[in-house]
C-alpha positions in Angstrom: -27.0 65.8 103.2 -24.5 65.3 100.2 -26.7 67.9 98.1 -26.6 70.5 101.2 -22.8 70.0 101.1 -22.8 70.6 97.4 -24.8 74.1 97.8 -22.5 75.3 100.6 -19.5 75.7 98.1 -18.4 78.9 96.9 -18.6 79.2 93.1 -15.3 80.7 91.7 -14.6 81.3 88.3 -11.2 81.9 86.9 -9.7 82.6 83.2 -8.7 79.5 81.3 -5.7 78.1 82.4 -3.1 76.1 79.9 -2.2 73.8 82.7 -5.6 72.2 82.8 -4.8 70.0 80.2 -1.6 68.7 81.8 -3.8 68.3 84.9 -6.2 66.1 83.0 -3.6 64.2 81.3 -1.9 63.5 84.6 -5.3 62.4 86.3 -5.8 60.1 83.2 -3.3 58.1 83.9 -4.1 57.3 87.4 -7.5 56.3 86.5 -6.5 54.0 83.5 -4.2 52.1 86.2 -7.2 51.6 88.5 -9.5 50.4 85.5 -7.1 48.3 83.7 -8.5 46.5 80.7 -11.9 47.6 81.8 -11.3 51.4 80.5 -12.7 52.1 77.1 -11.9 55.9 76.8 -11.1 58.8 79.1 -11.7 62.6 77.8 -11.5 65.9 79.2 -14.9 67.4 79.2 -16.6 70.5 80.7 -15.5 74.3 80.8 -12.0 73.6 81.5 -11.9 71.8 78.4 -12.9 74.6 76.4 -10.4 77.4 75.6 -10.4 80.9 76.6 -13.5 80.8 78.6 -14.1 81.4 82.4 -14.6 78.2 84.6 -14.6 76.9 88.1 -11.0 75.3 88.6 -12.4 71.6 88.4 -11.0 69.2 86.1 -14.1 67.1 84.7 -13.3 63.8 83.5 -15.3 61.6 81.4 -14.8 57.8 81.5 -16.3 54.9 79.7 -15.7 51.4 80.7 -17.0 48.1 79.4 -18.6 46.9 82.3 -20.0 48.9 85.0 -21.1 46.3 87.6 -17.3 45.6 88.4 -16.6 49.4 89.0 -18.0 50.0 92.4 -15.7 47.1 94.0 -13.0 49.7 93.0 -14.1 52.3 95.4 -11.2 52.0 97.9 -8.6 52.7 94.9 -10.2 55.9 93.9 -10.4 56.6 97.9 -6.7 56.2 97.6 -6.5 59.1 95.2 -8.7 61.2 97.5 -11.6 60.8 95.6 -15.4 60.6 97.3 -17.3 58.1 95.8 -20.7 59.4 95.2 -22.6 56.4 93.2 -24.9 57.5 90.6 -25.5 61.2 92.3 -28.9 61.8 90.5 -27.9 60.5 87.0 -28.8 57.0 86.4 -26.1 54.6 84.9 -23.5 57.1 86.3 -20.8 56.8 89.0 -19.6 60.1 90.0 -16.5 61.0 92.1 -15.1 64.4 93.4 -11.7 65.1 94.7 -11.3 66.0 97.2 -13.3 66.8 100.3 -11.7 69.8 101.3 -11.6 71.6 98.0 -12.8 70.1 94.5 -10.0 69.9 92.0 -11.5 67.0 89.8 -15.0 65.6 88.8 -15.3 61.8 87.5 -18.2 60.8 85.4 -18.0 57.5 84.6 -20.6 55.6 82.4 -20.9 52.2 80.5 -20.2 52.3 77.0 -23.5 53.1 75.2 -25.1 55.7 77.6 -26.6 58.5 76.2 -24.7 61.0 78.3 -21.2 60.1 76.8 -22.3 61.3 73.3 -24.2 64.2 75.4 -21.0 65.7 77.2 -18.6 65.0 74.1 -21.2 67.1 71.5 -21.6 70.0 74.0 -17.8 70.5 74.4 -17.1 70.3 70.9 -19.6 72.5 69.9 -18.5 75.1 72.3 -15.1 74.7 70.8 -16.1 75.0 67.4 -18.3 78.1 68.1 -16.3 80.7 69.9 -19.0 83.2 69.9 -21.3 80.9 71.8 -18.6 79.7 74.1 -17.8 83.5 75.0 -21.7 84.2 75.3 -21.6 80.9 77.7 -18.6 82.4 79.8 -20.4 85.6 80.2 -23.7 83.9 81.6 -21.6 82.0 84.0 -19.8 84.9 85.3 -22.8 86.7 85.6 -24.5 84.2 87.4 -21.7 83.4 90.0 -21.7 87.0 90.6 -25.4 86.9 91.6 -25.3 83.4 93.2 -21.6 83.2 94.9 -22.6 80.5 97.2 -25.7 78.8 95.6 -24.7 76.2 93.1 -28.2 75.0 92.6 -29.2 78.4 91.3 -26.0 79.1 89.3 -26.6 75.5 87.7 -30.3 76.3 87.1 -29.4 79.5 85.7 -27.5 78.3 83.0 -29.6 75.3 82.1 -31.7 76.7 79.4 -28.5 77.8 77.5 -26.8 74.3 77.9 -29.9 72.5 76.6 -30.1 75.0 73.5 -26.4 74.1 72.8 -27.3 70.2 72.9 -30.2 70.9 70.6 -27.9 72.5 68.1 -25.3 69.9 68.4 -28.1 67.0 67.7 -27.9 65.7 71.2 -31.2 67.3 72.7 -32.7 65.0 75.5 -36.2 63.3 75.2 -37.7 65.5 77.9 -37.3 68.9 75.9 -38.1 67.6 72.8 -42.0 66.2 74.2 -42.3 69.1 76.5 -45.6 71.2 76.5 -45.2 75.0 76.1 -48.1 75.7 78.3 -48.9 78.7 80.5 -48.3 78.0 83.9 -47.8 80.5 86.9 -45.4 79.8 89.8 -45.6 81.6 93.5 -43.2 84.7 93.7 -39.6 83.7 93.6 -37.0 85.9 95.0 -34.3 84.7 92.6 -36.2 86.1 89.4 -34.4 89.6 90.1 -30.9 87.8 90.4 -31.7 85.9 87.4 -32.6 88.9 85.4 -29.6 90.9 86.6 -27.4 88.1 85.6 -29.0 88.0 82.2 -28.6 91.4 81.5 -25.1 91.7 82.3 -24.2 89.2 80.2 -26.1 90.7 77.2 -24.1 94.0 78.2 -20.9 92.3 78.2 -21.2 90.2 75.3 -23.4 91.9 72.8 -21.1 94.9 71.2 -24.2 97.1 70.1 -25.6 100.0 71.2 -29.1 100.5 72.7 -30.8 103.1 74.8 -32.3 101.4 77.9 -32.5 97.6 79.1 -35.0 96.7 81.5 -36.3 93.7 83.2 -40.2 94.1 83.0 -43.3 91.8 83.4 -44.5 89.7 86.4 -40.9 88.3 87.5 -39.8 91.8 88.0 -42.4 92.6 90.7 -41.9 91.3 94.3 -44.7 89.4 95.6 -46.4 88.4 92.2 -47.0 85.0 90.7 -45.6 84.8 87.4 -44.8 82.5 84.5 -41.2 81.8 85.6 -39.8 83.6 82.4 -37.5 86.6 82.9 -38.8 89.4 80.2 -35.9 91.7 79.1 -36.9 94.8 77.1 -34.3 96.4 75.2 -34.9 100.1 73.7 -33.1 101.0 70.3 -32.7 104.2 68.7 -33.6 102.9 65.3 -35.3 99.6 64.7 -33.3 99.4 61.5 -30.4 98.1 64.0 -32.6 95.1 65.4 -31.6 92.3 63.1 -28.2 93.1 64.1 -29.0 91.7 67.4 -30.0 88.0 65.8 -26.4 86.3 66.0 -25.2 87.6 69.1 -28.7 86.7 71.0 -28.2 83.4 69.2 -24.8 82.9 70.8 -26.5 83.4 74.2 -28.9 80.4 73.3 -31.9 82.5 72.0 -33.7 81.9 69.1 -36.1 84.5 67.3 -39.3 84.2 66.2 -39.4 84.5 62.3 -42.9 84.6 61.7 -43.7 87.5 64.1 -46.3 89.6 62.9 -45.4 92.6 64.7 -41.9 94.0 63.0 -42.1 96.8 65.3 -41.5 94.4 68.3 -38.6 91.6 67.7 -39.0 88.6 70.2 -36.3 86.1 71.2 -37.0 83.1 73.3 -34.6 81.0 75.6 -35.8 77.5 76.7 -38.6 77.2 74.4 -39.2 73.5 73.5 -37.7 71.7 71.7 -34.9 74.0 72.4 -35.1 73.5 76.0 -37.2 72.1 78.9 -39.5 75.4 79.2 -39.1 79.1 78.7 -36.8 80.8 80.9 -36.1 84.0 79.2 -37.6 86.4 76.5 -35.8 89.4 75.3 -38.2 92.0 73.6 -36.4 94.4 71.0 -38.3 97.7 70.6 -37.9 101.4 69.3 -37.7 103.7 72.6 -41.2 105.3 72.1 -44.8 105.3 74.0 -45.0 101.6 73.7 -41.8 101.0 75.8 -42.3 103.6 78.4 -45.7 102.6 79.0 -44.3 99.2 80.0 -42.1 100.9 82.6 -44.9 103.1 83.6 -47.2 99.8 84.5 -44.3 97.9 86.1 -43.7 101.1 88.5 -47.4 101.2 89.1 -47.7 97.7 90.3 -44.4 98.2 92.4 -45.7 100.7 94.6 -49.7 99.7 94.4 -50.4 96.4 96.6 -54.2 96.7 95.4 -53.3 96.8 91.8 -50.9 93.9 92.2 -53.6 92.0 93.8 -56.3 92.9 91.0 -53.6 91.7 88.5 -52.9 88.6 90.3 -56.5 87.4 90.2 -56.9 88.4 86.4 -53.8 86.4 85.3 -54.9 83.5 87.2 -58.2 83.7 85.5 -56.7 84.1 82.0 -54.1 81.2 82.4 -57.1 79.1 83.3 -59.2 80.0 80.1 -56.1 80.1 77.7 -53.4 77.6 79.0 -52.2 76.7 75.7 -52.8 79.8 73.7 -49.8 82.5 74.6 -51.1 85.4 72.4 -54.6 85.1 73.8 -53.5 85.3 77.2 -51.2 88.1 76.3 -54.0 90.2 74.7 -56.4 89.8 77.2 -53.7 91.3 79.6 -53.1 94.2 77.2 -56.7 95.4 77.8 -56.4 95.6 81.5 -52.8 97.2 81.1 -54.2 100.0 79.1 -57.2 100.5 81.3 -54.7 100.9 84.3 -52.5 103.3 82.5 -55.5 105.3 81.4 -56.8 105.4 84.9 -53.6 106.6 86.2 -53.2 109.3 83.5 -56.7 110.6 84.4 -55.8 111.0 87.9 -52.7 112.5 87.2 -54.0 115.4 85.2 
C-alpha cells in the first residue's frame, strides 16, 4: 500500500530556488533537537542541494546518528513535526521519513555512522556540484522523464537510474551489484514504456547537446510494439559529416554515456549507458553515423517490422534462437541478425520493383 501511494503522486519539477538552503537549515535545527546527543551530522542532499538544476521541491535531508537502535523510540517526536515514519522503506539500515501526508516537502534519510549509503549520497551530490555539465544533463534527463511519466514515480526513477549509477561510478562509490553484474544478452517481453523512455532520452539529448545533426531516431526492437527485446533503447543520430562525431563525446558523457574506444568500425560510433561496471545493466545505446544508405536501411527495417506482423513473428523467433546460442557474445548475436535484416530488405526491394 505504501508503494502504491507513492506511485500515485504527481511529479512536478521546478527551477532551482535559493530558499531551499534556508528551508534545509530550518528543518535541520528541529531534527537536531529531537536526536540530541545521538546526532552526528545532518547534510542537505538530493537535487535541491545542487544549484541551477530542476528538482522536485522536496528537501532531502541526510542524518547520521551514532546509534540506530534508539531512533524508532522517537517516532512520536517526528510525527509531531508532521513526518510519516516509514521504517527502512526498501534500504537496509535506513530510517526514512516524509513530510507530510498531504504534500511532500521534506525527506529524511537516517543512517547509523559507517553505513555505505552515507558516502554514496554525499559523493553523488558533490560530483554534481563539481561537474556543472553533468548536472545540466541530469536536469534535462529528469525534466524529460517527468514529461513522459507525470504520475508514475517508479518509471521516472527507473529512467534516471543508469545515469545516477554512472555518476556514482565516476565518483568512486559504485555499488557492488553493478561492479559484479554480467553483461549478458537477455530478451524481455514487450514493454509499453520503452517508447516513452526513448522519447525522454531523445529530448534530453536535443536539449543538452548543442551540436547539429540531420536526424535522430529510436530504432531497434524496443521501437516496435509487441516485440520482445533486449531492454535497451537504441538511438541513432545521423550527421552530415562524420568528422564531427568526436564532438559528441563530452556532451554524451555528461548524460551518463561511455564511448567504445576500441570500436573497429570508425564509420559508426557507439556509446553505452548502464553497461557494467558503470551501471547494473545496459539501458541505452547511442549510435552516431553518417546520413547515408546504412542509416536509411535501419529506418526501412523498423518500418517493415511495424507494418508486417508475420515478419515480426519471424524476427522474434530468430532473436530468441540467437540469444540462446550467443548469450555472452553481443557481436556474434548482432552480426547474425544482420544477415536476416539484409535479406529482408533485399526481398522487399525486389517486391517493390
